[in-house]
Every structure is written in structure tokens, then in C-alpha cells.
N, C-alpha and C positions, 0 to 999 in steps of 0.2 A: 255833251255824251263825256267828254275828258272828265269835267268837273268830275259828274257821277262814278267815274273810275276811279279818280285820284283816292278816293276814302277805302274804298277794299284795299286796295296799292300800299297805301300809306300804312296801314293799321297794319298789316303784313310787313313793310319796310321796318317799322320800330320796335316788331316783336322782334326781327333779325340782329336787330342795332344793340340791343338790352346788355349788358356784361353778361349777363350768367342764362343763355338760350334752354329753356325744357325745352331736353329732347323731344318728352312726352306728349309736347303742345304740337312738336313740328307741323304733322300732320294734320291735324284739328284746325289748325290756323288756315293753313293752305286751303283743306276743302271749305272752310268759312270763306273765304276769298272768294275761291272759285263759284261757291254760290251766292255769293251776293255779286259776282258780275253779273252772271248769268239772269239774275232779275233785273236788272239795267237794263238788259231784250226786251223787257215788255212796255218799252217806251212812257211809263207810268210817272218818272222821275219830275220834281220841279222843273230843274232845270232844261231836260227836253221838251216838255211843255214850253218852258219860256221861247226854246228856239224853235219849235213849231209855230208858234205863232208868229216870231219876229222875221220868219222868212217867209217869203213870198216864193212858195214852187214855179209858179205859172210863170212869172216874170223874171225870176232868179235875183229878185233883191231882198239884201238882207239888212234891214234901219237905212234904206236908203243906199247902201251899198252896192251895183253889179258886184253877182257873181259870178265867174264864167260856168255857163253850165255843162260842167261832165257829168254830173248825180247827184241828183239832189233825193233822190229817196232816202230819207233818214233811217226809214226800219232797215231797209238795206247797209245802210251804212254805218249802222248800231250794231246791228247782228255781227257783220264782217271785222270791225275795231274790237267787238271784247270776244269772238272768237279767236282772234288772234292772239289779241291780251291772251287769253287762256291758255292759249297754248304757248306764248312764251314761257306761262309759270309754269307749267306743266313738262317742260325742257328743261328744266333749273333745275328739280326732282322728279328726275328720272326714277327711282326707286324710293316710294315711301315705306318699299316693306326692312331696307335698310335702317332707314331713320327707325323704325320700329325695335328692332332688333338690338339699335343703340341705345334707345331709351331703357329698352329694360334693363342691362347688362349697371344703371347708374343705381 
């Protein structure tokens, strides 16, 4: 699930690392990242499918390695992880209206 989440977060990070950030695109990039993260919760990505195949939920083994059984519900874990990640991104940009107003001044 981390591999799937890294792509949209990396794209957003690289956008902010450019020399001249276009303020008019900030809200668009954030919304796109949040949308891409939401799609991960569908559990249809290649990486999550491979994890499902390699993880034996009944025995708690992942590729011959024993995993402590705390919570092997992948759907719930993925949803919690993505929701927390989205909350953290939203917390960093609490007022998109301010960004929109600044972009209109340029």
C-alpha cells in the first residue's frame, strides 16, 4: 500500500520543489493527489493484489515469514492508512481559498 501511495505524494512533492511554483495550480495538484489516494482504497492496484496473494491471512505468513497477528485485514489497514495520509495533506493546506486569492494577484 505504501508503494501505491508514494506515486501521488511524490508528484505533489516534486511540484512544490520546482523553482517557480505556479500558485494557480496548487489547489489542482492537491485535489489530484487526494483523488489518486482515494482510488487506492479500491484495493485494485498491482502492488496490493500481489500483497494479497503473498499474505496468508489464516496463518499469518508472508513469503514464509511469520507476522504477528495484530490486524491482517488489508482493506481496513489500507483505508486507515490512506485516510490518515489524506488528513495530513489537508492539514498542511488548511485554506485553499487563500492560495486561490494569492494566485489571482499574480
